[in-house]
C-alpha positions, -999 to +999 in steps of 0.1 A: -098-059+293-097-053+255-129-049+237-140-078+215-156-053+191-135-050+159-124-015+148-146-006+118-117+012+102-099-021+099-129-035+079-128-004+057-091-008+052-093-045+043-121-038+019-100-011+002-071-034-001-092-060-018-105-034-043-070-020-048-057-055-055-084-062-081-076-028-098-039-036-099-046-070-114-067-054-141-038-031-148-015-061-154+003-064-121+007-097-104+003-097-066+030-117-049+024-108-013-002-092+009+005-073+042+043-080+043+055-073+078+089-064+091+101-048+123+101-015+104+064-016+093+040-032+069+036-030+031+000-036+021+007-052-013+038-064-032+033-068-069+053-075-100+051-058-134+074-077-156+108-076-138+098-046-117+088-050-080+061-027-069+056-019-032+020-006-027+004+014+001-034+014+000-053+042+016-090+040+019-114+068+029-151+072+031-149+110+027-124+138+025-128+152+060-093+140+068-079+150+034-071+129+003-061+094+011-026+097-004-019+127+019-018+102+048+014+087+033+037+111+052+074+113+051+076+091+082+053+065+065+075+066+034+106+059+055+089+030+071+079+016+037+114+020+024+128+001+054+102-026+051+109-029+013+146-033+021+137-061+045+116-077+018+144-076-007+168-091+018+145-119+029+136-128-007+173-124-018+163-101-047+185-071-039+192-065-076+155-061-086+143-027-098+115-014-076+091+015-072+066+027-046+030+032-056+000+045-036-036+034-043-063+057-031-097+041-026-126+065-022-158+048-009-190+067-015-221+065+007-234+035-013-200+018-011-193+026-047-156+029-051-134+053-070-098+040-073-068+062-081-035+044-087-005+067-082+024+050-099+059+059-087+043+080-059+077+085-042+113+075-047+141+063-025+162+093-014+196+091+001+196+095+039+225+112+057 
């Protein structure tokens, strides 16, 4: 039987997403979707900056014991994000929109003070063979 106790990492992740969203708004981006899901994976946030679509992965950490948050966006994760972004573009019928992939690192201190690093254009689409 599954435990009714929620995973505390999910709470930390959701908190990080809210902080990242607020930081992106302050930077002038407009959030158009949260936690977009496709069979290929999930995109934490989809935003617009003018005509540009921005697909955002948010990584939140309480410490650096597992490395910097952005280091968790592996090649496999990037491939899943690209496929999920393609699904988003198809569903929304906006194939011709320019897009980029950003990563937002949220570092939570012991007192829950947050340091947020927005890595614009963190990776690009690359042709696959």
